[in-house]
C-alpha positions as CSV (number, residue, x, y, z in Angstrom):
1,X,109.2,51.3,3.2
2,X,106.1,51.7,0.8
3,X,104.8,55.1,0.5
4,X,101.4,54.8,-1.4
5,X,98.4,57.3,-1.9
6,X,96.0,56.8,0.9
7,X,93.1,54.7,0.0
8,X,90.3,52.5,1.9
9,X,89.9,48.9,1.3
10,X,86.5,49.5,0.1
11,X,85.5,51.5,-3.0
12,X,82.8,53.6,-0.9
13,X,85.8,54.7,1.4
14,X,87.2,56.4,-1.4
15,X,84.2,58.6,-2.3
16,X,85.9,61.9,-1.6
17,X,87.4,64.7,-3.6
18,X,90.9,63.4,-3.2
19,X,89.8,59.6,-3.9
20,X,88.1,60.8,-7.1
21,X,91.7,62.6,-8.1
22,X,93.2,59.4,-7.3
23,X,91.0,57.3,-9.4
24,X,91.7,59.7,-12.3
25,X,95.5,59.5,-11.7
26,X,95.0,55.6,-11.5
27,X,93.2,55.1,-14.8
28,X,95.5,57.3,-16.6
29,X,98.8,56.6,-15.1
30,X,99.4,54.1,-12.6
31,X,97.4,51.0,-13.8
32,X,98.8,51.2,-17.3
33,X,102.3,51.6,-15.9
34,X,101.7,48.6,-13.5
35,X,100.3,46.5,-16.5
36,X,103.2,47.1,-18.5
37,X,105.7,45.6,-16.1
38,X,106.4,42.1,-15.1
39,X,103.7,40.8,-12.6
40,X,101.0,43.1,-13.8
41,X,99.2,43.5,-10.5
42,X,97.4,46.4,-11.9
43,X,96.4,47.8,-8.5
44,X,96.6,51.6,-9.4
45,X,96.4,54.2,-6.8
46,X,93.3,53.1,-5.1
47,X,94.5,49.9,-3.5
48,X,94.0,49.8,0.2
49,X,95.9,48.8,3.0
50,X,94.5,44.9,2.9
51,X,95.5,44.4,-0.8
52,X,98.9,46.1,-0.3
53,X,99.5,44.0,2.5
54,X,98.7,40.9,0.6
55,X,100.9,41.5,-2.2
56,X,104.0,42.3,0.1
57,X,103.6,39.0,1.9
58,X,103.2,37.1,-1.3
59,X,106.2,38.8,-2.5
60,X,107.9,37.2,0.5
61,X,108.4,39.6,3.2
62,X,107.4,38.3,6.7
63,X,105.6,41.2,8.2
64,X,103.9,44.4,7.1
65,X,102.9,47.2,9.3
66,X,101.4,50.7,9.0
67,X,103.9,53.2,10.4
68,X,102.2,56.6,9.3
69,X,99.5,58.0,7.4
70,X,98.5,61.6,6.2
71,X,95.2,62.5,4.5
72,X,96.9,61.7,1.3
73,X,99.4,59.1,2.0
74,X,99.9,55.7,3.8
75,X,103.2,54.5,4.8
76,X,103.8,50.6,5.3
77,X,107.0,49.2,6.6
78,X,107.8,45.5,5.3
79,X,110.3,43.2,6.9
80,X,111.9,39.9,5.8
């Protein structure tokens, strides 16, 4: 299970008060944290479902599906 801040796949999908807040978090916390680790994907908090799915499939999972969402979070299920 992957629980991520809800983000659209296109930048313009995230032009909302919550999206702006998430971009701020991404810039200050999430992206630097990611870049400091092996893999260095640097996705931050505004990676949409399509990019998250791509990363999970590249990591070796056989299937990825959305199982839940809220206005703030996206929940994906990955299976081998």
